[in-house]
N, C-alpha and C positions, 0 to 999 in steps of 0.2 A: 368707272368705266370700264370696263375691257377692250371698247376699240384705242385698236393701234393707233389710228388714224387722228384721233383724241390725243390719248399718252404723245406720237408725237410733236400737236400743236403744242403742248404743254411745254414739251421737251423744248421747244423753240424760243417759247415766249421766257423761260428763264437765262436760256444760253443766251436769247440776244435780245434783250429789253427794246419794245417800243413802248410811245406816248400814246399811239392810237392802235386801235383797235382795226383788225384787217377786215371782221366784218362784224354783224351783229349774230350770236347764235346763244340760242336757247336749248342746253338739257334737260329731257324730262328724266329722271329717275324716280322707281317706282318699283315695290317689293308687290311678295306672294299677300295677297286678300283673299278674302273668306267674302267675296262680294261677287254676284250675279255678272258684271260686268268686266271683273278679271281678267278673261280669256279672250274677250273683245279688244280689252287695252292692248294687254300681249299682242294680238294680229295686230294690229292697228300699228305697233311699234317697232314691229317685225316687218313692217313692208318699207319701212326706213332705212335706205341703205349705209346707214349709220350705227345700227342697231345694234346694242353688245349686251350681255350677261357677266354677270357675276353671282358665285355661289352656287347652292343647287338647294333642292327641298325649301324647304320654308323660311331661306334664308336667300333666296333667289334675289338679286337686283336687278332692273333692267329697264335702258338706259337708252336713248334716242334723243340724237341731234337734229334741231329744227336752224332751218336759216328763213330768210324774209318771202322767201320763194313757195316754203313750205308749210306757210302761214296757218293755210285750210287743213293739214292733219296736224296738228300743233295742237290747234282750236277744241279737235274733234278727240285728240287724248287725253288734253286736259281736262276737258268736259268729263269724260270719264273716271280720273286719278284725283281732281282737284280736293276730295275733303280726304283723301285718304293720310292718316298719318305716316304714312312708308313714303310718301309723292315727296321729293327735293325739286326746286327749280334751279337751273345751273345759266348764270349770263357769262358765256366765252368763257366755258369749261369750269368756272370758277363759284363759290357759293357767294353770292351777295345778299346781302341784307335787303328785305324787301321784296325780293323773286317776285313771291305770289302776288304782292300787292302794288308794286309799282312797277319792274321790268317787263314781269308778263305783259300788260296791259300796254304799255307803246307796242308790241309785237302786233296788237288788233289792228291798228291802225293800217298795217299792212293788208288788211282785207276789205276797206274800201277802195272799190275799182271804181 
């Protein structure tokens, strides 16, 4: 993640570990893909204020962090990139087992209004 705020949060977690998460956040990270939805996915991710990118060309990695308040944008982006082999789901900036299958669907409960 190229996002400085996320890097600062990681550093704070290391220096001052807490047993409680400050908030529930999902980060979607995806790379370049020769797919019709690629440009749409990048545009959607760039709308997020936490958008970041690393690398360039075919090695570029895009990332955006979503909170429960941003669940609709997260849902839209995930539907575009969920089948790509370059997609990663991070929970509170960490790769956690079952991110796609368990943690991300928990976020969908915030879509119920």
